[in-house]
C-alpha positions in Angstrom: 0.0 0.0 0.0 2.8 2.4 0.9 4.5 1.7 -2.5 1.2 2.4 -4.2 0.8 5.7 -2.4 4.3 6.7 -3.4 3.8 5.8 -7.0 0.5 7.7 -7.3 2.1 10.7 -5.5 5.0 10.8 -8.0 2.5 10.9 -10.9 0.2 13.6 -9.4 3.1 15.7 -8.1 5.1 15.6 -11.3 7.0 18.8 -12.4 3.9 19.6 -14.5 1.8 20.4 -11.4 4.6 22.5 -9.9 4.9 24.6 -13.0 1.1 24.8 -13.3 0.8 26.2 -9.8 3.5 28.7 -10.2 2.3 29.6 -13.7 -1.3 30.1 -12.7 -0.2 32.4 -9.9 2.0 34.4 -12.2 -0.8 34.6 -14.8 -3.4 35.9 -12.4 -0.8 38.3 -10.8 -0.2 39.9 -14.2 -3.9 39.9 -15.2 -5.0 41.6 -11.9 -2.0 44.0 -12.1 -0.7 42.4 -8.9 -3.8 43.1 -6.9 -2.2 41.3 -4.0 0.2 44.3 -3.7 -1.9 47.2 -4.9 -4.8 46.4 -2.6 -2.9 45.4 0.5 -4.3 48.3 2.5 -7.8 47.5 1.3 -7.4 43.8 2.4 -6.6 44.9 5.9 -9.6 47.2 6.0 -12.0 44.6 4.7 -10.9 42.1 7.4 -13.1 43.7 10.0 -15.9 44.8 7.7 -19.3 43.1 7.2 -21.5 41.3 9.7 -22.8 37.8 9.9 -26.4 37.0 9.2 -28.8 34.1 9.7 -27.6 32.7 6.4 -24.0 33.8 6.2 -20.9 34.6 8.2 -18.9 37.7 8.4 -15.8 38.4 6.3 -13.6 37.9 9.3 -15.3 34.6 10.2 -14.9 33.4 6.7 -11.2 34.4 6.9 -10.9 32.5 10.2 -12.6 29.4 8.7 -10.3 29.4 5.6 -7.3 30.2 7.8 -8.2 27.3 10.0 -7.7 25.2 6.8 -4.6 27.0 5.7 -2.8 27.4 9.1 -2.3 23.8 10.2 0.3 21.1 10.5 1.8 22.2 7.2 3.0 25.4 9.0 5.0 23.3 11.5 5.7 19.8 10.3 5.3 20.8 6.6 8.0 23.5 6.8 10.3 21.1 8.7 9.8 18.6 5.9 10.5 21.2 3.2 13.8 22.2 4.9 14.7 18.6 5.8 14.3 17.3 2.2 14.8 20.5 0.1 17.3 22.5 2.2 16.8 26.1 3.5 16.2 27.2 -0.1 12.8 25.5 -0.1 11.6 28.4 2.2 12.3 30.9 -0.6 10.1 28.9 -3.0 7.3 28.8 -0.3 7.5 32.6 -0.3 7.2 32.6 -4.1 4.2 30.3 -4.0 2.6 32.6 -1.4 3.2 35.8 -3.3 1.9 34.4 -6.6 -0.7 32.3 -4.9 -2.4 35.3 -3.3 -3.7 36.3 -6.8 -4.9 32.7 -7.4 -6.7 32.8 -4.0 -8.3 36.1 -5.0 -9.6 34.6 -8.3 -11.0 31.4 -6.9 -12.6 33.0 -3.8 -14.2 35.7 -5.9 -15.6 33.0 -8.1 -16.9 31.2 -5.0 -18.8 34.4 -4.1 -20.1 35.2 -7.6 -21.6 31.7 -8.1 -22.7 30.9 -4.5 -26.3 29.7 -3.8 -28.6 29.7 -0.8 -29.4 26.2 0.3 -31.0 24.9 3.5 -30.9 28.4 5.0 -27.2 29.0 4.4 -24.8 30.2 1.7 -22.8 27.5 -0.1 -20.3 27.7 -3.0 -17.0 26.5 -4.2 -15.4 25.0 -7.4 -18.2 22.6 -8.0 -20.7 25.4 -8.1 -18.6 27.7 -10.3 -17.7 24.9 -12.7 -21.3 24.2 -13.3 -22.7 27.7 -13.4 -19.9 29.4 -15.3 -18.5 26.7 -17.5 -21.7 24.7 -17.7 -19.7 21.5 -17.2 -21.6 19.4 -14.7 -19.2 16.5 -15.1 -16.2 18.7 -14.0 -18.3 20.0 -11.1 -19.1 16.4 -10.0 -15.5 15.3 -10.4 -14.3 18.1 -8.2 -17.0 17.5 -5.6 -16.1 13.8 -5.4 -12.4 14.6 -5.3 -12.9 17.2 -2.5 -15.0 14.7 -0.4 -12.4 12.0 -0.8 -9.4 14.4 -0.2 -10.9 16.4 2.7 -13.0 13.5 4.2 -10.5 10.6 3.8 -7.0 11.6 2.8 -6.2 14.9 4.7 -7.6 14.6 8.2 -5.2 11.8 9.1 -2.2 14.1 8.4 -3.4 16.6 11.0 -4.3 13.9 13.5 -0.9 12.1 13.1 1.0 15.3 13.9 -1.2 15.9 17.0 -0.4 12.4 18.3 3.4 12.8 17.7 3.4 16.2 19.4 1.4 15.0 22.3 3.7 12.1 23.1 6.8 14.3 22.7 5.4 16.6 25.4 3.8 14.1 27.8 5.6 10.9 26.9 4.0 7.7 25.6 2.7 6.1 28.7 2.0 2.4 28.5 1.9 0.6 25.1 -1.4 -0.8 24.1 -1.7 -3.6 21.6 -4.2 -2.8 18.8 -5.0 -4.0 15.3 -2.5 -1.4 14.0 0.3 -2.6 16.3 1.4 -1.1 19.6 0.1 2.4 20.3 1.1 4.7 23.1 -1.7 5.0 25.7 -1.3 8.8 25.9 -1.8 9.1 22.2 -5.1 7.3 22.6 -6.1 9.8 25.3 -5.3 12.7 22.8 -7.4 10.9 20.2 -10.4 10.6 22.6 -10.3 14.3 23.4 -10.2 15.3 19.7 -13.1 13.0 18.7 -15.3 14.2 21.5 -14.8 17.9 20.7 -14.8 17.3 17.0 -18.2 15.5 17.1 -19.7 18.4 19.2 -18.6 21.1 16.7 -19.2 19.4 13.3 -22.8 18.4 14.2 -23.4 22.2 14.8 -22.8 23.3 11.2 -20.8 26.2 9.7 -21.9 28.9 12.3 -20.6 26.8 15.2 -17.4 26.2 13.2 -17.1 29.9 12.4 -17.6 31.0 16.1 -15.0 28.5 17.3 -12.4 29.4 14.7 -12.7 33.2 14.9 -11.6 32.9 18.5 -9.0 30.1 18.3 -7.3 30.9 15.0 -6.1 34.5 15.6 -5.1 33.6 19.2 -3.0 30.6 18.2 -1.4 32.3 15.1 -0.5 35.4 17.1 0.9 33.4 20.0 3.0 31.3 17.7 4.4 34.4 15.9 5.3 36.0 19.2 7.3 33.0 20.2 9.1 33.1 16.9 9.9 36.8 17.3 11.5 36.1 20.7 13.7 33.5 19.1 14.6 36.0 16.3 15.3 38.8 18.8 17.6 36.5 20.8 19.5 35.5 17.7 19.3 38.9 16.0 23.0 38.8 14.8 22.3 35.6 12.8 19.2 36.9 11.0 20.9 38.5 7.9 23.0 35.3 7.4 19.9 33.1 7.6 18.0 35.2 5.0 21.2 35.1 2.8 21.3 31.3 3.2 17.6 30.9 2.2 18.0 33.0 -0.9 21.3 31.6 -2.1 20.3 28.0 -1.3 17.1 28.4 -3.4 19.2 28.3 -6.5 22.2 26.2 -5.4 20.5 24.0 -2.9 22.5 21.4 -1.0 19.9 18.8 -1.8 19.7 19.9 -5.4 17.8 22.8 -7.0 15.0 20.4 -8.0 14.5 19.3 -4.4 14.3 22.9 -3.2 11.7 24.0 -5.7 9.7 20.7 -5.5 9.5 20.7 -1.8 9.1 24.4 -1.4 6.2 24.5 -3.9 4.6 21.2 -2.6 4.7 22.3 1.0 3.8 25.9 0.1 0.6 24.8 -1.6 -0.2 22.2 1.1 0.2 25.0 3.7 -1.5 28.0 2.1 -3.9 26.0 -0.2 -3.9 28.7 -2.9 -5.3 27.2 -6.1 -6.3 24.0 -4.3 -9.9 25.0 -4.4 -10.5 24.8 -0.6 -10.6 28.5 0.2 -13.7 29.3 -2.0 -15.9 27.2 0.2 -15.5 29.5 3.2 -15.4 32.6 1.0 -18.8 31.8 -0.4 -20.3 31.6 3.0 -19.4 35.2 3.8 -22.0 38.1 3.9 -20.5 40.8 1.7 -21.6 43.6 -0.6 -19.4 42.6 -3.5 -17.6 39.3 -4.4 -14.3 41.1 -4.9 -14.2 42.1 -1.2 -14.1 38.5 0.0 -11.6 37.6 -2.8 -9.2 40.2 -1.4 -9.7 39.0 2.1 -8.9 35.5 1.1 -5.8 36.7 -0.7 -4.6 38.2 2.6 -5.1 34.9 4.3 -2.3 33.4 2.1 0.1 36.1 3.4 -0.9 35.3 7.0 -0.3 31.6 6.5 3.0 31.5 4.6 4.7 34.9 4.9 4.0 35.1 8.6 3.4 31.7 10.2 5.5 29.5 7.9 8.4 32.0 8.0 8.2 32.0 11.7 8.7 28.3 11.8 11.5 28.4 9.3 13.4 31.1 11.2 13.1 29.2 14.5 14.5 26.1 12.9 17.3 27.7 11.0 18.4 30.2 13.6 18.8 27.4 16.2 20.3 24.9 13.6 17.8 22.3 14.8 17.5 20.5 11.5 19.1 17.9 9.1 19.0 17.8 5.3 18.6 14.4 3.8 17.4 12.5 0.8 13.8 11.2 0.9 15.0 7.6 1.1 17.3 8.1 4.1 16.9 5.6 6.9 19.1 5.8 9.9 18.4 2.3 11.0 19.3 0.6 7.6 21.8 3.1 6.4 19.9 3.6 3.2 19.9 7.0 1.5 22.1 10.0 2.2 22.2 12.6 5.0 23.6 15.8 3.4 23.7 18.1 6.5 23.6 16.8 10.0 23.1 19.2 13.0 21.0 16.9 15.2 20.4 13.1 15.7 20.2 11.4 12.3 17.2 9.4 13.5 15.1 12.5 14.0 11.9 12.2 11.9 11.8 14.9 9.2 8.1 14.9 8.3 7.1 15.7 11.9 7.0 18.6 14.3 10.4 17.5 15.8 12.6 20.2 14.3 10.2 23.0 15.5 9.9 21.4 19.0 13.7 21.0 19.3 14.2 24.7 18.1 11.9 26.1 20.8 13.2 23.6 23.4 16.7 24.9 22.8 15.5 28.5 23.7 12.6 28.0 26.2 13.4 24.5 27.6 10.5 22.2 28.3 8.0 25.1 28.0 9.0 25.5 24.3 8.3 21.9 23.5 5.0 22.0 25.3 4.0 25.2 23.5 4.6 23.5 20.1 2.5 20.6 21.2 -0.4 22.9 22.2 0.0 24.9 19.0 -0.1 21.8 16.9 -3.2 20.6 18.7 -5.2 23.7 17.9 -3.6 24.2 14.4 -4.5 20.6 13.5 -7.9 20.6 15.1 -9.2 23.7 13.4 -7.8 22.4 10.1 -9.8 19.2 10.5 -12.9 21.4 11.1 -12.2 23.2 7.8 -11.8 19.9 6.0 -15.2 18.8 7.3 -16.9 22.0 6.1 -15.4 21.5 2.7 -16.5 17.9 2.5 -20.0 19.0 3.8 -20.4 21.7 1.1 -19.5 19.2 -1.6 -21.9 16.6 -0.2 -24.6 19.3 -0.3 -23.8 20.0 -4.0 -24.1 16.3 -4.8 -27.4 16.1 -2.9 -29.2 17.5 -5.9 -28.4 14.2 -7.5 -28.4 11.9 -4.5 -31.1 13.0 -2.1 -31.1 12.3 1.7 -29.2 13.0 4.9 -27.3 9.7 5.0 -24.3 10.9 2.9 -23.6 13.8 5.2 -23.8 11.7 8.3 -21.5 9.2 6.6 -19.0 11.9 5.9 -18.9 12.9 9.6 -18.3 9.3 10.6 -15.6 8.8 8.0 -13.7 11.9 9.1 -13.7 10.8 12.7 -12.6 7.3 11.5 -9.7 8.8 9.5 -8.7 11.0 12.4 -8.4 7.8 14.5 -6.5 6.0 11.7 -4.1 8.9 11.2 -3.4 9.2 14.9 -2.1 5.6 15.2 -0.4 5.3 11.8 3.1 6.3 10.6 3.9 9.8 9.6 5.5 9.3 6.1 2.7 7.1 4.9 0.0 9.6 6.1 1.8 12.6 4.5 1.9 10.7 1.2 -1.9 10.2 1.3 -2.4 13.8 2.2 -0.2 14.9 -0.8 -2.4 12.9 -3.1 -5.5 14.7 -1.9 -3.9 18.2 -2.3 -2.6 17.4 -5.7 -5.8 16.0 -7.0 -7.9 19.0 -6.1 -5.1 21.4 -7.3 -5.0 19.8 -10.8 -8.8 20.1 -11.3 -9.3 23.6 -9.7 -6.3 25.4 -11.4 -7.1 24.1 -14.8 -10.8 25.0 -14.2 -10.2 28.6 -13.1 -7.8 29.1 -16.0 -10.6 27.8 -18.4 -13.1 30.2 -16.7 -10.9 33.2 -17.4 -10.8 32.4 -21.1 -14.5 31.8 -21.2 -16.0 34.7 -19.1 -13.4 36.5 -17.0 -15.8 37.0 -14.0 -13.1 37.4 -11.4 -11.4 40.2 -13.4 -14.7 41.9 -14.2 -15.5 41.9 -10.5 -12.1 43.4 -9.6 -12.5 46.2 -12.1 -16.1 46.9 -11.1 -15.1 47.1 -7.4 -12.1 49.4 -8.2 -14.4 51.7 -10.2 -17.0 51.9 -7.4 -14.4 52.6 -4.8 -12.8 55.3 -6.9 -16.2 57.0 -7.5 -16.9 56.9 -3.7 -19.6 54.2 -3.7 -22.0 52.9 -2.7 -20.8 49.4 -3.2 -23.1 46.9 -4.9 -22.8 44.1 -7.4 -24.9 43.8 -10.6 -23.7 40.7 -12.5 -26.1 41.3 -15.4 -24.5 44.8 -16.0 -21.1 43.2 -16.1 -22.3 40.4 -18.5 -21.8 37.7 -15.9 -24.4 34.9 -16.3 -25.9 32.5 -13.8 -25.0 34.5 -10.8 -28.6 34.0 -9.7 -28.0 34.7 -6.0 -26.8 38.2 -6.7 -29.5 38.9 -9.3 -32.2 38.1 -6.8 -30.4 40.1 -4.1 -30.1 43.2 -6.3 -33.8 42.9 -7.4 -34.9 42.7 -3.7 -32.7 45.8 -2.8 -34.3 47.8 -5.7 -37.8 46.7 -4.6 -37.1 47.8 -1.1 -36.1 51.2 -2.3 -39.4 51.8 -4.1 -41.9 54.1 -2.2 
């Protein structure tokens, strides 16, 4: 099975996908005239604008839900893996992916807003909806919906749960070993699993509003706390900072592990972390209550900055400044002597695709508190990410419900997610990360090709940006008329505008 996962992964994550991700980001950056730079001030302003309603959530809540998906184990264990396999230069390519990916995030999230619908008393949208309504390709919409359900409901939750289990045992120890069908499992890891399952069940059975209320409190707190810890590490090693940035940039092109490894791991972990282009962000974006689709597109673009340029960079600086990392080939095995270890600063047996580098970095500065802090951060990072995965799976189940009626599919998805969390907690890290990469790559292929096709068919995201810019320049008021812009099948906005005009009549 592990060999099969590795083979499928190598096919999906071929150089073609890496170039596609970077190319799509560059394309939308040029087409939007680098909106991710021009509208940075507007992004910050929009974060706190808008209010939630009975049917939708606020812009900030939508940002928190999408950030809960973006800010996860990829920011801690993912960055460590990128450095461990691709060298410090991989961090540079994560920055490139974030900068270019912010424009992709704008485009896909704006599309999510334009083509959203009102179903069962709440707003829903995402790639499945805009593929059907804009491209008129139901088969592509169904393909993405199925892929998203499989990826977010089956493949990805285990990655987050696995990292939680590893961090928990590093902080509190393993306790007694319990014999299970999956082999011996640490008893304290099972305790962590029980806590996660209880809280997870309580929240996911409460719907998007309960998820939004939970994440709007937890996500900003955990991200800010994590960045503060990193800033302390940076301050204590201030004299090393210029050298570290020089190392990252120079190593990006002459990487010790090979230029291909630096780019490949930087892009792969960058996309896994910030999810730009993957098609996950539009689901939360569509649920937001806003006056214009471009507003939420800009907010979602900002979330990519928060994820990679802030949180991922914080992790990278902590690891590199304290030299708590190794660089090795992917097939390296300390026990068998296979593979090659290129740079060794710590024990060769230290697991790369895990939170170990980050925990060791903070432990070297803060002692046991640092290690415990990373364990707590991973718990909340991973838990909120699992919530985001559930919401994405739920939205796509709702889309497919128009073809397969009934409540059983949604209940089944909830059970499967909890089962995969359990499986991921007791399984091996490398195997689980491989499964997660398949899920990310699968959605990225479909969504990026889809949003590029949409541009050449109708250009709705660009029309929205221009319309919003013109209304801002004229002083408002801000509204959205899809018919005026020539955007078809944006029925939610057509009905909303008609109602607003009706209300204004005497």
